[in-house]
C-alpha positions, 0 to 999 in steps of 0.5 A: 317547356311552357314559356311565356311569349310576349309578342309585340303588334300581334293583332294581325298579319304576321304577329297573329300567326306567331300567336297561334303557332306558339300557342299550339306549341303550348306557350303562354301568349301576351298579345301587345297591340296599340289601336287594334283593341278588337282584333287583339281581344278577338285573337286572345279569346280564340287562343284560350279556347282552342289551345287552352294556354294564358293569354293576355291582350295589353294595350301599349305603345312600344315607343313609350318607355313608361307603357313598356314598363307598365305592360311588362310589370302586368305581365310579370304579375299575372302570367310570369316573366318574359321568356321569349320577346317577339319584336314585331310592331311596325308602322309603315307610311308609304308616300311619294318622297316629295310628300313625307315629312320628318315627323312621319319618319321619326314616327317610324323610327320611334315604333319599328327601332326604339320600340324594339330597344324599350322592349328588349331592355325592359325584359332582359334583366329578368332574363339574365337573372334567370340566365336564359331568354330569346329575343326575335326582332322581326326586320325585312328584306326591305333593310338589306336590299331594298331601295324604294323611295316611297318607304325609304323611311321604313326601309331605313327603320328595318336596317336599324333594327338589324344593327340593333339586333347585332348589338343586343346579342353582344350586350345580352351574351352568353344567356340570351340569344338575339336574332333577326327574321327578315321576311321578304313578300309576305301575303298579309292582308296589310301588304296585298291592301291596294295593289293591283294584279299587274303589280303583284305579278311583277313582284312575284316575278322577283322571287325564285319560287314565283310566289309571295310568302305566308304568315304561317311560314314566318311563324314557323321559323320562329318556332324553330329559332326559339326552340332548343334546336336553334340554341346555337343560333345567335347574332344572325339575320335569317332571310324568309323571302322565297329567293327574292332578288332586286328591289320592290 
């Protein structure tokens, strides 16, 4: 059955892999972006040409409630009500602890946590009316067992997103399932940028499979979680990290 899928922060990395995987599955795709207009529009054209599904690229800062409302209103008018929400939008500003600011910390929480809340709150009304819907929050193992001060604000936001997942699952039951995926070291261009070979080697040694993950592997897990085969999975956090142990 064709669904309308909204993926926030979908212009690159894990988000674009999810968009392509679900378009291949026959779903209509909405690519949300904030700054990456060219990448989002290029991805949207690729999806329409290769998979023949509807695709929109819509700019909205998910941390702002009015922009989320306008985005979802446009989706409902042009594609249809949102059946699946993938909260993937996230920012990370790694820096030495002494150089961090409260303003940067707030921005990370605004996008990574409040953004997910804004989107979930806006789409769930229609989901409840139709008595169906799925929400997937893209968290991180950084929110579970990673202690690395240069990204403590990001780590805190992902821990908060996991907590939000559990509360939303209770709030939206029984018709809307809410789950989180916690990727470990995924080899996106952004993730690998700036790291030297020695660091990457050290990090892969902390993974039982001795390699970092691929964005397509996360996308495949998303595809499963929103499928009928996963209809009894709810209020759960699933790690996809190759058996990672220890901090970053």
